[in-house]
C-alpha positions in Angstrom: 6.3 -1.2 -5.8 7.7 -3.4 -8.5 7.5 -3.7 -12.1 7.1 -7.5 -12.5 5.1 -10.4 -11.1 5.9 -12.2 -7.8 7.9 -9.9 -6.0 8.7 -11.1 -2.5 7.6 -8.5 -0.1 9.7 -9.7 3.0 11.8 -7.0 4.8 15.0 -7.6 6.3 18.0 -5.8 7.7 20.9 -6.7 5.8 23.7 -8.6 8.1 21.5 -9.6 10.6 19.7 -12.8 9.6 17.9 -13.8 12.8 16.5 -10.0 13.4 15.0 -10.2 9.8 13.3 -13.6 10.9 12.0 -12.2 14.1 10.7 -9.0 12.4 9.0 -11.0 9.8 7.2 -13.3 12.4 6.3 -10.0 14.4 4.7 -8.7 11.2 2.7 -11.7 10.5 1.7 -12.2 13.8 0.9 -9.0 15.1 -1.3 -6.0 13.9 0.7 -4.8 11.3 -1.6 -5.4 8.5 -5.4 -5.2 8.2 -8.0 -6.7 5.9 -11.4 -7.0 5.3 -14.5 -6.8 2.8 -14.3 -3.0 1.2 -17.5 -0.8 0.5 -17.7 2.2 -1.8 -19.9 4.6 -0.2 -21.2 7.9 -1.9 -21.3 10.6 0.5 -21.5 14.5 0.6 -18.0 14.8 0.6 -17.3 12.4 -2.1 -16.4 8.8 -2.5 -15.1 7.1 0.3 -14.2 3.3 1.1 -14.7 1.6 4.1 -15.1 -2.1 5.7 -17.8 -0.5 8.1 -20.7 0.1 5.9 -24.2 1.7 8.2 -27.6 1.6 6.9 -27.7 5.4 6.6 -25.0 5.5 4.4 -25.0 5.0 0.4 -22.7 2.0 0.4 -22.4 -1.1 -2.4 -20.0 -4.1 -2.1 -16.7 -3.3 -3.7 -13.9 -5.9 -2.8 -14.0 -9.4 -1.0 -11.6 -10.4 1.8 -10.0 -13.9 1.0 -11.6 -15.6 4.0 -9.9 -18.9 3.3 -6.3 -17.7 3.7 -5.1 -18.0 7.0 -2.3 -15.3 6.9 -5.2 -12.9 6.1 -7.4 -14.0 8.8 -4.4 -13.8 11.3 -3.9 -10.0 10.4 -7.4 -8.4 10.4 -6.4 -6.4 13.6 -5.6 -3.0 13.0 -2.9 -0.7 14.7 -2.3 2.7 13.3 1.6 3.2 12.1 3.9 6.0 13.6 3.2 9.6 13.4 6.8 10.3 12.9 6.2 10.4 9.2 3.1 12.3 9.1 4.6 15.8 8.2 6.1 14.4 5.1 3.2 12.4 4.2 1.1 15.6 4.6 3.7 17.4 2.2 3.6 15.0 -0.6 -0.3 14.6 -0.1 -0.6 18.5 -0.7 2.1 18.4 -3.4 0.6 15.5 -5.6 -3.0 15.8 -4.6 -3.1 12.4 -3.0 -5.2 11.7 0.1 -3.1 11.3 3.2 -4.8 8.4 4.4 -4.2 6.7 1.1 -0.2 7.6 1.3 -0.2 6.1 4.7 -1.7 2.8 3.8 0.6 2.0 1.2 3.6 2.8 3.4 2.0 0.5 5.9 1.4 -2.0 3.5 5.0 -2.0 1.7 7.2 -1.6 4.7 5.4 -1.6 7.9 6.9 1.9 8.3 10.7 0.4 8.4 12.9 3.4 6.2 15.4 0.7 5.7 13.2 -1.8 4.7 14.7 -3.7 1.2 12.8 -6.6 -0.6 14.7 -9.6 -2.2 13.7 -8.0 -5.7 15.7 -4.8 -4.4 12.8 -2.6 -3.8 13.8 0.2 -1.2 12.4 2.1 1.7 9.2 3.2 3.3 7.4 2.9 -0.4 9.5 0.2 -1.6 11.0 2.2 -4.6 12.6 -0.1 -7.5 16.4 1.4 -8.3 15.0 1.7 -11.9 12.6 4.3 -10.8 14.8 6.7 -8.9 15.7 9.0 -11.6 12.2 9.5 -12.7 11.0 10.0 -9.4 13.9 12.5 -8.3 15.5 10.0 -5.8 19.1 10.4 -4.8 18.7 8.4 -1.7 15.7 5.9 -1.5 16.4 5.3 2.4 15.6 9.4 3.2 12.3 9.0 4.3 11.2 12.5 2.6 12.6 11.4 -0.8 11.1 8.2 -0.7 7.7 9.2 0.3 7.7 12.0 -1.8 8.8 9.7 -4.7 6.4 7.0 -4.2 3.6 9.5 -4.0 4.5 10.8 -7.2 4.6 7.4 -8.8 1.2 6.7 -7.0 -0.5 10.1 -8.5 1.0 8.8 -12.1 -1.0 5.5 -11.5 -3.9 7.3 -10.5 -3.9 9.4 -13.4 -3.3 6.2 -15.6 -6.4 4.6 -14.8 -8.6 7.5 -14.6 -8.7 7.4 -10.4 -9.7 3.7 -10.3 -7.9 3.0 -7.1 -7.8 -0.5 -7.1 -6.1 -0.8 -10.6 -4.0 2.0 -9.5 -2.9 0.1 -6.6 -2.3 -2.9 -8.6 -0.1 -1.4 -11.0 1.9 0.1 -8.1 2.3 -3.4 -6.9 2.6 -5.4 -10.1 3.4 -2.6 -12.7 1.2 -1.0 -15.2 2.1 -3.3 -17.8 0.6 -6.3 -15.9 -2.6 -4.4 -15.5 -2.9 -3.3 -19.0 -2.3 -6.8 -20.1 -5.4 -8.1 -18.1 -7.3 -4.8 -18.1 -7.9 -5.5 -14.6 -6.4 -6.4 -11.4 -3.8 -9.1 -12.6 -4.8 -12.7 -11.4 -1.5 -12.8 -9.1 -2.3 -13.9 -5.7 0.3 -11.3 -4.3 -1.2 -8.6 -6.3 -4.9 -9.3 -5.3 -3.8 -9.6 -1.4 -2.0 -6.2 -1.8 -4.9 -4.4 -3.3 -7.2 -5.8 -0.3 -4.6 -4.9 2.1 -4.2 -1.3 1.0 -8.2 -0.9 0.4 -8.5 -1.9 4.0 -5.9 0.2 5.6 -7.1 3.2 3.9 -10.6 2.8 5.1 -9.3 2.5 8.5 -6.8 5.4 8.6 -9.5 7.7 6.8 -12.0 6.6 9.7 -9.2 7.0 12.3 
């Protein structure tokens, strides 16, 4: 999460520079994230997003992967995140009415499940909460997984409500801030934000189907 354009999403462990670079290299070369073309499917249980449409589903193209980006091409493989936070995610999903799979996808994209992740802009924890949002999200310790996930889900729900459940816009606001989405009235033309939305949408479809 951030409130301004251009946040560096690198993850670091303070005081251990070498470990940070090793972790970053592993995240870029291992299945830490996943991307792919996204399709919107109307099904009996509601609207679903998937990267694997089939002929017997009412699906329309929704979002295009940036196939020219070498980083995206290297990170198409998918490996589900750990189950250690599933109980907290389930509580957050129930409390705020947000899909469990979506919360897990955001955590995956934001921190790769590192509860101690800190970005160069100061976003912290599993869902990368910025310090200025702590009070409104009832967070006293952003590195506590329960507080972070509950607070991050609360904020994500606010964005979903603000943008009338339009998931792509809500995710763009989670990444770039609602002011940026409001300014352009669409996903802002920031490479990081557009890549982030693609990443979370792809992860979301894969967690829903796993």
